[in-house]
C-alpha positions in Angstrom: -40.4 -8.1 -27.8 -39.8 -5.3 -25.4 -39.6 -7.9 -22.5 -36.7 -9.6 -24.4 -35.0 -6.4 -25.0 -35.1 -5.8 -21.1 -33.9 -9.2 -20.3 -30.8 -8.9 -22.8 -30.2 -5.4 -21.4 -30.1 -6.5 -17.9 -28.0 -9.6 -18.6 -25.6 -7.6 -20.5 -25.3 -5.1 -17.4 -24.7 -8.0 -15.2 -22.1 -9.5 -17.4 -20.1 -6.1 -17.4 -20.4 -5.7 -13.9 -19.0 -9.2 -13.2 -16.2 -8.5 -15.7 -15.3 -5.1 -14.1 -15.1 -6.7 -10.6 -12.9 -9.6 -12.0 -10.6 -6.8 -13.6 -10.6 -4.8 -10.2 -9.6 -7.9 -8.2 -6.6 -8.8 -10.6 -5.4 -5.3 -10.6 -5.5 -5.4 -6.7 -4.0 -8.7 -6.7 -1.1 -7.6 -8.9 -0.4 -4.4 -6.7 -0.3 -6.2 -3.4 1.6 -9.0 -4.5 4.4 -6.6 -6.1 4.7 -5.1 -2.3 5.4 -8.3 -0.9 9.1 -8.8 -0.2 10.5 -12.1 -1.4 12.1 -14.2 1.3 14.7 -16.4 -0.1 17.5 -18.4 1.7 19.6 -15.3 1.5 17.3 -13.1 3.1 16.5 -15.8 6.1 20.3 -15.9 6.5 20.4 -12.1 6.8 17.6 -12.1 9.1 19.0 -14.9 11.4 22.5 -13.1 11.3 21.6 -9.6 11.9 18.0 -9.6 13.1 16.6 -7.3 10.4 15.9 -7.5 6.9 16.7 -4.1 5.1 17.7 -2.8 1.6 19.4 0.2 3.4 23.0 0.5 3.0 23.3 2.3 6.5 21.5 1.5 9.6 19.6 4.4 11.2 21.4 6.7 13.6 19.1 6.7 16.5 20.7 9.9 18.2 20.3 12.0 15.2 16.6 10.8 14.9 16.2 11.6 18.6 17.8 15.3 17.8 15.4 16.1 14.8 12.4 15.1 16.9 13.4 17.3 19.7 14.1 20.3 17.3 10.7 19.6 15.7 8.6 19.7 19.0 10.7 22.7 20.3 9.6 24.9 17.2 7.0 27.5 18.1 4.0 27.2 16.1 1.6 30.0 15.2 -1.8 30.1 16.6 -4.7 29.5 14.0 -6.3 32.7 12.8 -10.0 33.2 14.1 -12.4 34.0 11.2 
């Protein structure tokens, strides 16, 4: 009788583990699929005409980015405190 209990117990744990694994796989698949952009005919035309596919209204200003980077690296940094 005790042996039957342990067989049922371990079988239940195995079923729960499989169910958890399948649930995790489905959630991860939905999460990854939501992040993949959809490429339709309009998107392909945009890529072919402009060379990029972006939802941004304005293109990036390379000069402004370079200036911000120069400012960042020119800042003085406090030395770490020794304990």
